[in-house]
N, C-alpha and C positions, 0 to 999 in steps of 0.2 A: 607906325605901330605905337600904341600907347604905352607909356612907361608904367610898370607896376612892380615895385621892388618886393622881394620875398625874403624872409628871414632865413639865413643860412649861417653855418659856423664860419669863423674867420680863417681864411687860407693865406698862405705865404709861399713864395718861391723866389729863386734867383732869376731875374729876367734878362740878364746879359749872358753872352757866351762864356763858357768856362775858360780859364787861363789868365795870363797876366795882361793887364790893360790899364788905361788911365783911370777909369772908374768901373765899378760894378753897382748894380741896382738890386736891392732886395725889396720885393713888392708885397704888400698886404692888402687884402680886401675883405670887408665884412663889418658887422656892427661893432666888433671889439678892436678893430684895427687901430683906432686912435688911442684907446686905453693901453693896448699892448705897447705901442710906440712910446707912450709917456713913461711907462715903467723902465724903459731901457735908454731913455734919452735925457741928456743934461743940456739945457739951454732954455729958450723961451718955453713957457707953458703952451704946449701944442693945442690945448683945449681953448686957448684964448686967441690964437692966431687966425687970421682970415683964411678962408678957403682959397685954393689955387695959389698958395704961396710956398716958397722954398726957404727953409730956415737953417741957419748955421748952428752947430753944436757938436756934442760928442755922444757916442754910444757907450754905455757903461753896463757892467754886469752887477745887478743889484744883489745877487747871491754871493758875490765875491768882493765884499767891501767896496762896492761901486768902482771897481777897477775899470779904467778907460780901455776900450777896445779899439776905437778908431775915431778920427775927426771926420765929420759927415755933414752933408746937406740933406735935410728931410723935407720932402714935398708933402703937403697936406691938401687933399681933395675930398670935399664932403659930398655925400649923396644929396640929391640924385644925379647931379651933373658930373658924372665920372664915367669911366669906361665900362664899369660893371653896374652902374647905378647904385653902388654901395659906397661907404667910406673907403677911400683908398689912400694908403701911405706908401711912399717910395723912399727908401733909404739909399742915398747916393754915397757910397763909401769908396775907398781906394781899391783899385783893381787888384786881383790876386786871389788865389784859391783859399789861402789860409784865413785871411781877414773876412772874406765874403762868407765862407762857410761858418765861421765863428758867429757872425751876426745872424745868419739864418738859424743856427741852432739856438741862439739866445731868444730869437723871436718865437721859435717853436716851444721852448721851455716855458715861455710866459703866456701861453694860451692859444697860439695859432696852430693850425694843422697844415702839413705840407700839401700843396695843391697838386691835383692830378693833371695830366697833360691836357692843355687847352681849357682848364677850368675857369680861368678869368674870362675868356671869350664865351664859354658856355653860359656863365652867369649873365653876361651882357645879353645873350640871346633869351635866356629864361626870364630876365627882368624886362624884356621888351625894348631894349635899346636898339638892337639890330635883329634882322631876321636871319634865317638859316643860310640863305645864299650870300648874305653879307659876311656871315661868320666864316664861310669857306673862302671868301675873297681875302680875308686877313692872312691866311696861310699862303694863298696865291701871291699876295703882295710880298710876303717875306721871301718866297722862293723864286720870285721873278728873275729870269736870267737875262732879259733884254729890256730896253726902255719901252718897246711896244708891249711886252708882257706886263710891265709895271702899269702902263696906262690902262690896259684891259682890266687888270685886277682892281685898280683904283676906281674905275668906272663902275664895277660891280659893287665895290665897297660903298660907293656913294648912293647906292640904291637904285640905279637906273634900270637894271634888270628886274628888280622887285616891282618897280612902278608898272612896267609892261605886263608882268605876270598878274598883278592885282587887277589891272584893267581888263585883261582877258577873263579872269574869274568873275568879275562883276558883270561882264557881258553875258556870261553863261547863267549867272544868277537871275538876271533880268528875263532870260528866256524861260528858265525853270519856273519863275513866278507866274509868267503868263500861262504856262501849262497848268499850274495848280488852279488858276482862276477858271480855266476851261473845264477842269475836272469837277470843281466845286459847283459850277453853274452851267451844266450841260444843256439847260433849256433854251439857251440863246441859239437861234438858227444860224448855221454856218460857222459857229465858233470853232469847231474842230478843224474845219477846212482852213480857216484863217490862221489858226495856231500851227497847223502842219506846215503851211507855206512860210510862216514867220520863222519857225524852228529851222527849216531847211535853209533859208537865206542866212540866218545868223550863224548856224553851224558851218556853212560854207565859208562865210567871211572870217570866222575865228580860225578855221582850219588853215586858211590862206596866210593869216598872220603868224601862226605857229610855224608853218612851212618856211616863211621868210626868215624867222628866227633860226631855224635849223640850217639854213643856207650859210650862216656865219659859223657853224659849228666846226667845220674842218679847219678853217683858218684859226679859230679860237683855240682849238685843241692843240694846234701846232705851236701857238704862242705860249700856251700854258706848259705843255709837256716837252716841247722841242721835237725835232725830227731825228729819228734814229738813222744815222748816216754811216754806211759802211764804205770804207776806202779799200777797194780790192784790186788785185792784179797779181801777175806772177812775180817772182822774186826780182828785186833790183830794178824795178821800173820807175821808182820815185814816189812810192806811197808815203813813206815816212817824211820825205822832204815836203810833200804837199801838206801833211798834217802840221809840220812845224811852221810852214808859211801861213796857214790859216790861223794858227795859234799865236803867231808872232813871237815864238820862242822855241828854243831847241829842246823840245820835250822828248821826241823820239830819237833814238840812236840812228845815225845815217852813216853807212860805210859802202864801199864798193863790193863788199862780200855778200853774195846772195844768201838769203835766209837769216839776216841779222835779226829781224823781227820774228820771234818764235811764238808770240802770244798776242792777243788783242789788247790794244791800249784804248782806254775810254777817256774822253775829254769833252767838255762843253765849250762852244765858241759861238759868238754872235756874228752872223754873216748877214749883212744888210738888214739888220733888225730881226732876223729869223734865228732862233736858238737851235743850233745843231748839236746833237749828241754824237760826236765823231768817234768812230771805232776804226782804228788803224789795225788792219788784219795782217796775219802772216801771209806771205806769198803762197798762192795756191799752185801746187805742182806735185808731181809724184816724188816721194821720198821714202827712204828706208829708215831714216832716223825717227825713233819712236816719239821723242819729245817734239820734234818738228812736225810730225804727223798730227799730234794733238792740236797744234796751232792751226794746221791746215783744216782740220775738221771743224774747229771753232769758227774759222773764216767762212766756211760754207754755211754754217748755221747763222752767222751774222747776215749773210745775204738774204736768207729766208725771212728774217725778222726786221729787215731794214725798211724804212719809209722811202729812203733815197739811197742809191748806190752811186758812188764815184768810182768808175772803172778806169784805172790808169793803164795805158798802153805805151810802149816804147816806140815813138815815131821814127827812131833811127834804125829800127830793125823791121824786117817783114813780119806779117802776122803769123804767129805760131799756133800749134795745136792747142797749147794751154790758153792762149788768148781767145781762140775760137770757142773753147769750152766755157770760158767765162762769159763770152758774148751770149752763148746759148743759155747759160744758167741765169743770167740777169735780164733775159728778153722780156719777161712779164713785169718787171719792176720799173718804177720811176728811176731813170738813170741818166747820168751825165758821163759821157766818154771823154776822157782827157788824153789827148795826144801829147805826151810829155817828151822832154828832151828835144824840143824843136830848135834848140841852138846848134844841134848837130845835123849833118846831112840827112835828108828825109828819105825813108823807104816805105813809110806807111802814111796814107792821107785819108781824109774824110770820105773820099770816093770809094775807098776799099771797105767801108763800114756800113752796117745796116742803117737805113733811114726810116724812122717811125715817129708817131706822135709823142711817145713817152721818152724819147731819146734826144739829148742835145749833145753836140760835139764841140769841144773847145781845144784850141792849141795852147799848151803851157810849157814853161821852162822853169825848172828850179834854179837855174843859174841866173837868168835874166829877170825872173819873177813875172814874165809875160803871162797873161791869161787870168791872173788872180781877180782883177776887177770884173772881167767878163764872167767868171765863175760865180761870183757873188750876185751879179745881176740876174743870171739865169736861174739860180736857186730861188731868189725872191719872186721872179716871174712865174716859175713853175707852180708855186703854192699860194701866191698872192697875186692873181692876174690883174686885180684892180689896185694893187699897191697895198701897203700895210699902214699907211698914215690915215688914221681915222679921227673924227671929231671926238672930243672928250665926252660928249653925251651920246655917242653912238653905242648901241647895245650889241655886244658880241658874246655869244655863248661859248664858254671855254671849258666848262666842267663836265666830265663824262656822266656824272649822276644827273645833271640837268638835261643833258642831251637825251639820255635814256627816258626820262620822265616826259620830256616834250614829245618824243616819238610815241610814247604810250598814249599821250593825250591826242596826238594826231590820229592814231589808229582808232581811238574811241570815237572821235568825230567822224571818221570815215564810215564807221559802223552805223552811226546815227544817220548820216546822209544816205547811205545805201539802203538802210531799213525804211526810211521815209519814202524814198523813191520807189520802193517795192510795195508800198501801201501799209507799212507797219503803223499801228496806232501810236499817237504821240506819247501816251502814258507809258508805253513800252520803250520807245526810243529815248525817253528822258533818262532811263537807267544808265545808258552809255554816256549821255551828256553829263550826268552826275559824276560818272567815273572820271571824265576829262577834268571836271572842276576839282576833284580830289587829287588827281595826279599833278595838276599845276600847283595845288596847295602844298604838296610835298617839297617842291622846289624852295619855297620861302619858309617852310616850317609851320605853316598854318595847320597842316596835317603832318604828323610825324609819330614815330614810335620810339620808345626809350632806347631800344637796342641799336637802331640806326644812328641816333644822336650820339650815343656812346662811341660807336665805331668811328664817326666823323671826327670827334674831338680828340680821340686817342692819337690821331695823326699829328696833333700840334705838339710843340715843345712845352715843357712844364711851366715855363714862366709867362706864357701868353694866354 
């Protein structure tokens, strides 16, 4: 994408998380960024320093007798080779709410405007430095919960998905151009027949490429958003112990008293490279306790919303009616049945349980930690049959918006193919081919509307 800077006002924001830390960064971007920084900085003349340098000095308040605010390092990055393609200044000050906010207010009083959420990245997109899919990858990279998710986001940020999408759009353009020639010069004998066959072959080939992209979507979405994983079972079977073992910390209270967990507990954990959104639920059973019943109801709801259910059973006791109820309730879900407390004499075995494609059975013990590695391996295999280690240049679709648009493009191409096979004229079939081209363009932002763009960037933090 060609760089083309546009004149905007100068924006500023704190780019580091709030709170006490070693340093904080106040970022400015815009044509007046350098001049604003010069007004409040004492040190080398920033107008004379080289670009991409960091400079020692002090921030001062020119409206308060040049009183020193903080000792700082100021980074100077001149357009167009910056994140936003505009002049960018980053003031590295001491961490802390008071000093950071004071410097931000000083910057705003001297001509900058407070940035909107994601406005720095939005300017990078509008100025042509990155496309829309790369912009979304920035947030994915920030929010990545595992190394595999980080690699997938970095892959998209590097533009690998954009390259694939642009090639697909170019292939469609080539077909559309051929159709236009046929329409403009209909006197050539057999031109329409040749064009129909060409469009059919190209549409089929492009459809296959999009279908292959969509095959990566399930795994990609898991890496990006994680698996909603409900840990369920009747009271005192070891659900909270399992959660603590996966988290490698004592997060949930564990006692011998049934019903200790009265509400759902949410945590994220990396299991064999797969981000799991673990929900430790209250034990599902019949109770007259109103508070406990609320927890039971939430546990049942968690089962319905889960991508994966870890059903914990007590292997030292026979199967109960409550256990059977849970087996029935989770029958249609992806589930792993954990026969827990295998360090005790066994009264329940895998032979007593249902066997089907969606169910795996593992023996575990909270005392000996047996089964933990087996559990991690089964989870990875259930959702990543070919493994999750991919080459850095492999394209994986992770974004729900991209998945939807790819599916729309696939549907448009299916309509083209079906129409041509039914004898539809090429000039009519090209309408749906044009739709596919536009739908693919929405992924990269070659086609977009302002409302969609605003909604996307509102999800960013203010300083990015």
